[in-house]
N, C-alpha and C positions, 0 to 999 in steps of 0.2 A: 520520488517516494515509491513509485510502482516497482522499480528495480530493487530497492531496499526491502520492500515487503516480499518480493519474489525470492530473494536470497534467504531471508529469514524463514521462509516456508519450505526451503529445501533441507535435506537431511543434515548436511554439514555446513550449510551457509557459505559455501565456497564458490568461487568463479575464476576462470582463466580468461584473461582479456581476449585472447585470440579465438576463444570459443563463442564470443558474443556476436549477436547480429549487429549489423551496422547501425540499426535504429537504437540500440542500447549503448553504443559507445560513449555518446555525450553524457548520458546519465552515469555511466561507470566512472568516467573521468571526474565528474562533479563530486561523486561520493568519495573517490580516492583522494581528491585534492582537499576535501574538507575534513579528512581524517576518519570518515565512516568505515573505511576498509583498511585492514592491516594485512601484512604478508603472512600467509599460513606457514607453519614450520616445515611441513613435509612437502616434497616435490610432487606435483601431480603427474598422473599418467599422461604421456604425450601421444596424441593421436596424429595420424598422417594428415597434414593440412590439405592434401589434394583429394583424398577419398573419404577421410574421416572414419574408416572402418577398422584400421589396425593400430595397435600400440606400436610405437617405434622407439628406438633407442638413439637419442641425439649424440652425435660425435662431432668434434671439431676437426675438419679435414682441410688442410691448406688454408687455415684461417677462417673457414666458413663453417657454420653450424649446420650439419646435415644429418639425415637418417635414411636408412634403407627400408622401404616399404615393400612387402611381398607383391603388391599389385602395381605400384607406381614407380618402383625403382628408387633411385636417390632423389630425395626431396629436401629443400632448404627449410630449416627450422628457425623460427625467430626466438630471441631471448625472452620475449613476453610469454611464450608458451611454457617456459620452464618455471613460471612463478604463479602460484595460486593466491587469490585474495579472499578474505573472509570478513564478515561484518565484525567490527570491533565492539565487543560487549561493553567495555568501559565507556566508549564514546556514546553508544546508544543510550545507556542508562544515565549518563551525565547530561545528555541533551534533553532527555525526558524530565529529569529533575529541574533543569533550567526552565523548561516550558511551563511546568507547574509551579514554579517559584518555590521549590522545596529548598530549605536551608542547606548550604554546602556542607555543614557539619554532619548532616545525615548521610549515612552510607547505604547504598543499595545492597541487597542481600539475595543470593541465589537460594530459592526454596527447593527447586529441583534443578540440578545441574543441566544447563543448556536448554531448559524448557520453561521454567517459571521463576520470576524474580519479584521481590518486593522492591519497587522503585523507591518508595519513601512515603511519608505521611504529609498530606496537604492540609494545612490548618488555616482556618479563617475564624477568628474569635475563639469560641469554645468548641466549634465544630472541627472534626478531624476526619479525613478520608484516607484510607490506605490505598495507594496506587499499586496495582499488581499488573505486571506485563507477562504475557504468555505467547508462545509460538507453537505452530504445528499441532493444533488441537484435533485435527482430523486423523492424526496418527494414533492408533489404539494405545500404544505404550505411553505416549505423552498425555493422552486424555486421561488415562487411569492415574498417572502420577499427579496430574492437575487436580483430579477429584480427591485424591488422598491428601494433597497439600491443603485443599479447600477445607477439608474436615479437621485437619490437625494443626495447621499453621496460619490460617487466615481468618481474621475476625469478619465474618460474613456481613454483619450489620453495617459496617462502614467501609466495605471494600468496593473499589471500582476496577473492573477487569478490562485491560486493554490488550487486544489480540491481533495477530497478523492473519488469523484465520477468520473467514466470514462467519457470522452467527449461524446460518443454516448448516454449514460444513462442520462447525465446532460442536454441534449437538448439545446446546446448552439452554434449550427452551424452558427447562425446569427451573432455571436460576432466576431469582427475583432481583438480584443486585444488578447495577448498571454494567452492561457488556458492550463495548464499542470497538470498532476496528481502528487500528493505528492510524490509517490514512484519514479517518473521520475526525479524530480528536486532536491531531496535530498536523501542521503543514510544514514541509521542509522548504525553507527559503534561504539561499546564500549560506548553506551549511548549518543553519540553526533551525530548531523546531519551534514553531509558534503554536500556542494553544488556541483551538477554536472555541471562543467564548460561548457561542450559541450552543454548541454540542456539550460543552462542559456544564452549562446551565441545565441542560436536559438531564445530565447524569445526577445532578443534585436534587432533582425533583423526587418527591415521595414515590414509592414503587407503584402505587395505584394510578399515578399521573403519567407514568412512562409507558409508551406503547412501542415495544421493540419492533413489531412487525410493520408499523406505520411510521417508523422513524424517518426523518427527512434525508434525502440524498443530495439536496442542493444547499450550497453555501455561498457566502459573499454575494448576496442579492442575485442568485442564479448564475453568477459568473463561473462557478465551479460545481461540478457534480462528482461524487465519489460512488462508484459502483463496484462492489466486491473488491475493494482496495485499489481500483484503477481510477486515476484522477483525469478529468476532462475539463479543460478551460474553454470558456466561451467569450465571444465579443459582447459588448453592451447590447447590440441589436439582437443577437442570438439569445442572450439572457432575457430580453423582452418577450420573445416567443415563449420561452420556458415558463416565465412568470405568468403569462396570459393563460397558458394551458393548465398550470398549477392552480390558478384561481378558479378554473372551471370544475375542479374536484372530480377529475376523470370523465367529465362530460365532453362531447365532441364539439369542436369549434371550427367554423368555416374559415377558409384561408383568407378571404377578403376582409373579414372582420379582424383577423389577427394582424394582417399587414397594415391595415388602417390604424389600428391601435398603436403600433410601434412606429408609424410614419415612415414605412419603407416603400420604395418604388418597385421592389421585386414582386414577381407574380405570386409566389407562394413561399412558405417557410423553408421548404427544402432547398430552394435556391440560395438561401443565406448560409447553409451548411455544406453544400455539395462540393465546393472547391477546396475544402480543407479535409483531407481524409480522416484525420484524428477527430475533428469536431463532428464530422458526419457520422463517424462510428459512435461517438457519444450520444448524439441526437437519436440515432437508430436504436440505441439501447434503452432510452427513456421514453421515446414517443413512437406512436403509430399513426398511419394515415391511410386513406383509401383513394380510389380513382375519382371520387366525387368531390375531392378537395376538403375533406374533413380531417382534422387532426385531434389527437388526444394523448394524454400521458398513460403509459402502461401501469397496470396495477402491480405494486411490489409488496 
C-alpha cells in the first residue's frame, strides 16, 4: 500500500522499475501482477544506470541494448528501463467500489481529471454516503480544484473524503466531513482492497463525535499502525506493548510492568522490536522512552 500511495502522490503517478530501490521491488511486482499498474503510453527518459546523471539514448549494438554516457562511456541498458508504469485508474476505482460494496452498475466519475473522483454511493437502508477519492492535495492547483469541486459538484452533507495526502498536508482542518487517508480506510491484501470496518464506523459518526486530531493510528488489535500513509505490522507480543502503552493514555510506563503484563522474558520493550528494522522504525515513530526504563506513546 505504501508504494501505491507514494505513486499516487507523484505528479504523473509513473515509475520505471529500474529506478526503484531494492526494498520497493517486491511491492512493485505485487502491484503489477494484480493489475494495479499499467504500461504508460510514452517512453520515459532513460538515465545512465551507472551514474544516474545523464539522459542517454539506447541503441541496439550487436544484439545488446547499449547507450553512450558522457561520463561513463558505453553502458548496458535493460529492457525494463524503456517501459514506464502508472497506477491504473480503472483498477483503483474498481477496487474501492468493491471494498465498499458499491453496486457494480454504479460507474465512478472523474470530477477533476487526474485529481478528484466520485467513487460511488455507499447505501445502507435509507442512508447514503458519497465516497470521494482525491490525490495530491498538497499541490496548490489540485487543492484549488478540489475546493471548487467541493462547492459545485459534491454534496457535503453526505460525503466521505478518501485521500492519499495526510490530513495536515492537505490543509483541510476547516472541513467537518469525514476525511481519511487511503491506507487507513482500506488495506491491500492479495490484490484486493479490504474495508477497515472500525475506521468506516468512525466515518459514519456524527461530526461532533469525530475527533480528527485524535483519530487512532492502530488497527487489528494493535497489530497494524498507519502513520502518514506508511503501514507497519507488528507481532502479537509487540502489539501487547503498544496496547499497554495506549491504555496508559500518554502516561509513562515502567519497562518491568510492561514485560510482566505481556509475559515476555526480554528485559525491555525495545528488545522486542530491535531485530526487525521495519518494526523498530514503526515503534520509534509511535513511542518514546528514556534511560530510566520508562516508555510512553507520542502525542499525535
